[in-house]
Structures are given as C-alpha cells and as structure tokens.
DRENPALUM-257642 format. One record per residue: x, y, z of N, C-alpha, C in turn. Coordinates in steps of 0.2 Angstrom, whole numbers, plus 5000, padded with zeros to 4 digits. Layout:
BEGIN
XYZXYZXYZ
...
This chain:
BEGIN
505650565000505250544995504850484997
504150484996503650434998503850374993
503950384987504050334982504750334979
504950274977505550264973505650204970
506150184967506250124963506750084968
506650014968507149964971507749964967
508249934970508849914966508749874960
508149834960508049794954507549834949
507449894950507049934945506349924947
506149904952505449894954505149944958
504549964957504250014961504149994969
504350044973504250034980503550054982
503150014986502550034989502550034996
502150074999502150095006501650035010
501950025016501549985021500850025023
500349985025499750015027499850065033
500250065037500350105042500450175040
500650185033500850255030500150285028
499550245028498950275026498750345028
498850365035498650425037499150485034
499850465033500250505030500150525023
499950475019499850485012499150525011
498750505016498050535015498150615017
498650635022498750705023499150735017
499550705014499950725008499450745002
499050695001498450704995498050764997
497850775004497350825006497750895005
498450895007498750965006498850974999
499050924994499050944987498350974984
497850934987497150964984497051034987
497251054994497151114996497551164992
498251144991498651194988498351204980
498151154977497951174970497251214971
496851204976496251244976496451324978
496951334982497151394983497451434977
497851394974498151424967497651434962
497151394962496551404957496251464959
496051474965495651534967496151594966
496751594967497151654967497251674959
497251624955497251634948496651664945
496051644948495451664946495351744948
495651764954495451824957496051874955
496551854952497151904951496851954946
496952014947496652064942497052054935
496752084930496952074923497652114923
498152094919498752124918499152134925
499052094930499452094936499952034936
499851974933500251924933500751924927
501351904929501851904924501951834921
502251834915502351764911502751714915
503251744919503751704923503351664929
502851704932502451664937502051614933
501751624928501351574925501751504923
502451524920502851474918503051424925
503151464931503251424937502651384939
502051414938501451374940501351314936
501451324929501351264924501851214925
502551234927503051184928502851144934
502751174940502651134946502051094945
501451124942500851074942500951024937
501351034932501350984926501850924929
502350944933502850894936502550854942
502150894945501750864951501250814949
500950824943500450774941500750704939
501450704938501750634936501650584942
501550604948501550564954500750544956
500350564952499650554954499450484953
499650454948499550384947499850334952
500350354955500650314961500150314967
499850374968499350384974498750334973
498550334966497950304965498050224965
498650204962498850134963498950114970
499250154974499450134981498650124984
498250174983497550154986497250094984
497350084977497050014975497349964978
497949954979498349904982498149894989
498049944993497749945000497049915000
496649934995495949914995495949834994
496449814990496449744989496749704995
497249734998497549695004497249715011
496949775011496649795017495949825016
495449785014494849815012494449845018
494249905018493949935024494349965029
494949975027495450005032495150075034
495150105040494950175041495350225037
494950265034495250315030495450305023
495450245021495650215014495150245009
494550245011494050275006494150355004
494350385010494650455009495150465005
495650425006496250425002496150414995
495750364993495550344986495150404983
494650434986494350484983494750544982
495250564987495650614986496150604980
496450544979496850534974496550534967
495850524967495450524961495350594959
495350644964495250714963495850754960
496550724961497050764960497150784953
497050734948497150754941496650814939
496050814941495550864939495750934942
495950924948496150994952496851024949
497250974947497851004944497751034937
497350994933497151014927496751084926
496351104931496051154932496551214933
497051204937497551254938497951264932
498151214928498451214922498051254917
497451244917496951274912496951354913
496851364920496851434921497551474920
498051444921498651464919498751484912
498551434908498551444901498151504899
497551504902497051554900497251624902
497651634907497851694910498551724905
498751684900499251704896499051764892
498451774891498251834886498151894890
498251894897498151954900498751964906
499351944904499951954908500152024907
500652044912500952114911501252124904
501552064902501952064895501452084890
500852044890500352054885500052134885
500052164891499852234892500252274888
500852264888501352304885501352304877
500952254875500952244868500252274865
499852314870499152334868499152414868
498752434864498652514864498152534870
498252594872497752614877497052604875
496852614869496152604866495952534867
496452484866496252414866496152394873
496552424878496352414885495752434887
495652504885495052534887494352494885
494452474879493852434876493752364880
494252334881494252274886493952284892
494152344895493852354902493152364901
492952404896492152424896491752364895
492052314890491752254888491652204895
492152214899492152174905491752204911
491452264910491052294915491552334920
492152344919492552374924492552444924
492152474919492152554918492752574914
492852644913493352664910494052644912
494452624908495152604910495552664912
496052654917496452714919497052704915
497252764912497852774908498452764912
498852714912499452714917499852774917
499952804911500352854910500152914914
499552914916499252974921499352964928
499552904930499652894937500252854938
500852884937501452854938501652834946
501352874950501452864957501052804959
500452794957500052744959500352684957
500552674951500852614948501552594951
501952654952502552634956502452604962
501952634966501752604973501552534972
501152514967501052444966501652404965
502052424961502652394959503152384965
503152424970503552424976503252374980
502652364981502352314985502452244982
502452244976502652174973503352154974
503752204974504452194975504552174983
504252204987504252194994504052124995
503452104992503152034993503751984991
503951994985504451954982505051944987
505251994989505851994994505751955000
505151965003504851925009504951855008
504651835002504551765001505351734999
505751784996506451754995506751745002
506651795006506951785013506751725016
506151705016505851645019506251585015
506351585009506651535005507351535007
507651595008508351585011508451545017
508051565022508051525028507851455027
507451435023507251365021507851335019
508251365014508851335011509451335016
509351365021509951385025510451415022
510351465018510851505014510951575018
511351575022511451645026511651695022
512151685016512351745012511751765008
511251725006510651745002510251785007
510151765013509751795019509951875020
510651875020510951935022510851985016
510951965010510852005004510152025003
509651985004508952005004508752055009
508952035015508852085021509052155019
509652155016509852225014509452255009
509252215005508752245000508152265003
507952235007507252255011507352325015
507952325018508152385022508252445017
508452435011508652485006507952515003
507352475004506752505002506452555007
506652555013506452605018505752585020
505552525018504852495020504852435023
505252435029505352375032504752345036
504352405038503652385042503152355037
503152375031502752345026502952275025
503552265024503852195023503652145028
503652175034503452135040502752115040
502352165038501652145037501452095032
501852095027501752045022501951975025
502551975029502751905032502151885037
501951935041501351915046500751885042
500651915036500051885032500151815030
500751805028500951735026500951685031
501251705037501251655043500551645045
500151695045499451685046499051635042
499251645036498951595031499251525032
499851515034500151455036499851425042
499751465047499451445054498651425052
498351455048497651435046497651365043
498151355038498251295035498351235040
498751255045498851195050498251175054
497951235056497251215059496851175055
496751195049496251165044496351085044
497051065044497150995043497350965050
497251005056497350975062498050955064
498550995061499250975062499350985069
499850945071500150945078500850965077
500951025079501651055079502151025083
502751005081503350975085503651045087
503451065092503651135095504351145096
504651095099505451095101505851085094
505551045090505951035084505951105080
505351135079505251195076505751255079
505651255085506051305089506851295088
507051235089507751225088507951245081
507551235075507751245069507751315067
507351355070507251425069507851455073
508051445079508551465082509251455079
509251395076509951375073510051415067
509451425063509551475057509651545059
509351575064509451635066510151645069
510451595072511051605075511651635070
511551615064512051645059511851715055
511251735057511051795054510951855059
510851835065510751885070511251885076
511451945079511851945085511651905091
512051875094511951825100511451855105
511451925106511051955111510351955110
510251935103509451935102509151865103
509551815105509351755106508751745111
508751775117508251775122507651805119
507751865116507151895113506751855108
507151825104506851775098506551715101
506851685107506551635110505951645113
505851705116505251725119504651735114
504951765108504451785103504151715099
504651665099504451605097503851575100
503851585107503351555111502651585109
502651655108502051695105501851675098
502351665094502151635087501851565088
502051525091501851455092501151455095
501051505099500351515102499851555098
500051575092499651605087499551675089
500051705093500051775095500551815091
500551815084501151835080501151915081
500651955082500652025083501052045089
500952005095501252015101502052005100
502151945096502851925096503251985092
502952005087503252065083503352125087
502852145091502852205095503452195100
503652145102504152125108504752155105
504952155099505552175097505652255097
505152295098505152365098504952395092
504852465092504652505086505152525082
505052545076505552575072505852525067
506252545062506552505057506952445060
507352465065507752415068507452355071
506952375075506452325078506152285073
505852315068505452275063505952235059
506552255058507052215054507152145058
507252155064507452085069506752055069
506252085069505552045069505552005063
505752035057505652015051506051945050
506651955052507151895052506751835056
506551855062506251795066505651765063
505251815060504551785058504651745051
505151765047505251735041505651665042
506051665047506351605049505851555052
505451585056504851535058504351515053
504251555048503751545043504051485039
504751485038505051435034505051365037
505151365044505151305047504451275048
503951325049503251305050502951275043
503151305038502951275031503251215030
503951205031504251135031503951085035
503651105041503351055045502651045043
502251085040501551075038501451035031
501951055027501851025020502250955019
501950925014502250865013503050865011
503450815011504150825009504250845002
504550895001504750914994504150964992
503650974995503151014993503251094995
503551105000503751175002504451195001
504551214995505151234992505251304990
505851324989505951394986505551404980
505551354976505151374969504451384970
504151344975503451344977503251414980
503751434985503751494988503651554983
504051544978504051604974503351604970
503051554969502351554965501851584970
501951554977501451574982501451654983
502151674983502251744984501951784979
502051774972501851804967501051804967
500751744968500051744967499651784973
499951774980499651814985499751894984
500351914981500451984980499952004974
499751964969499251984964498551994967
498451944972497751944975497652014979
498152024983498052094987498052154982
498452154977498352204972497652214969
C-alpha cells in the first residue's frame, strides 16, 4: 500500500522520490477508468448482468476513497518541492480522478435499466418497441433463435472461465486452477478459450507499451514457472520457458503454436498464457489494482464488448 497510518494514528506521506511511482499509479487508474467507461458505453443492451454492475460500482466507489490522498500528496510536494519535474502532471491527473470515477459510476447506474435481469421482466412487444425507438430495427425474438443465444452464452462462459483461470494463477491457488481448467476442457472449446486469453494478453501488452513500462523479465519468468510447476508436468518446463521468451518478445501467436495443435496443445498453451497474463498484469498495474475481483469485471466487460 502507498498510504497508511502511523502508530500514532497520523497519515503517512511519501518522499519526493516516489513522485514517478505515484504519477504512474494515477495514470493507470485514469486509463482503467477510461477503458471501463468505454466498455460500459459500448456494451449492447441487455448484455450486462446486475452482478457485473454491482462489482463495477463497488470497485469504483471504494477506489474513490483514496483520491483525496493523491491530491493532498501532490499539494504537499508543490509546497515542499515546487517545480519538481512531473509534479504538474501528477496534480493534473489527481484532479481528474474524481470526475473519471464518477462517469463510470454514473454509467453503471444508467445501465441498470437494460441488464439481462431487466430484459427478463419485459414483454417481447416492449423490447421490440425499444429497439425501434433506438433505431436498431426490428428486435429478434430470442425464442426463435435458441442456438444463437446459446452460442453467446457459451462465449460468455468461456470468457469468464479464462479470467477465473488468470485469477487462480494470480492468487497461486492450484486447486482452483485445476478445477477451472477441467471446466474449460469440458466445454470442448479449448481453442476458443485460448483465443480469449490471447486477446487479453494482447490488451495488457498494449497497456504496457502505452505507459512505457520496463518489464522485469527474469522476475516475471520466475513467477510464471513457479506457478506452472504445480499445475503442469515437469517435462513441459522447457517448452514453457521457450514460449515465455516469445511472449515477452510480443510474439504470443508463435508461443502458442509451439505447443502443437489440438486440444492438448491448446490446453498447455492456455495454462502458460494465463499464468503469464497474471504475472504481466501484476507487474504493470499498481499494487492492489490487479486483483481477482477486478479481473472478473474486466472479463465481463470485455466479453460484452465482443458480443
């Protein structure tokens, strides 16, 4: 944690050499809020569920409690170190946090009226009228296309399982990883789950490039291999190690192909990729920002965007 209370109950403040760290933390928070705002805006009607919106509201309401600390820290440094390089950027970013978080919370509240649960409480006529008023054209009767909607449901399940698997590796919960991996295999769609994992790792890689992050390669490699050592047979270690070099070089497609074709190869690649995604996200995000709870939100929202 960046901030805490002293033994005397006083607020601890950071030294000026923490300025770059705090600036990156605030920038990541703003980037995350902007991404969630965009995903909430773009999610199709009746594609979000109430639980996802509950998670969004909880995370952003709780996160907003620290915004005053960032503003006060910037103000303290402005008094003690006026003109310090990067200080103006931090102050400006800290001032943008409240509006950014409020936009996400406002959107989450606005989407309450078109959740999956809300759809279940409406007649086909009401849904059709809403679609026509919105310019969407005639609404599709969901009872006429069970296979189509079943396919969408399966894609959402696969997406949720992938993000759960990343969360399992993040939390170092081998039992949870094994259980989720079994569920993925049971769907018979391991290749699609692997594509979802590739998409998210690609997103993380873009985030890292956007903020100019310097990856601690050996630290990430060691953490990934450590987590995989309890979920994969030992004879895969060399293959995983070679794949990590490709992942870290931004050549994820080649890394995945190295495990071979078919469900078995895809399953090993999925383990390697989700473990790598967990460690990459933990490395890129501020302490406490890349968690299982946040992953569930990101997974749900990215799934709605694709749908």
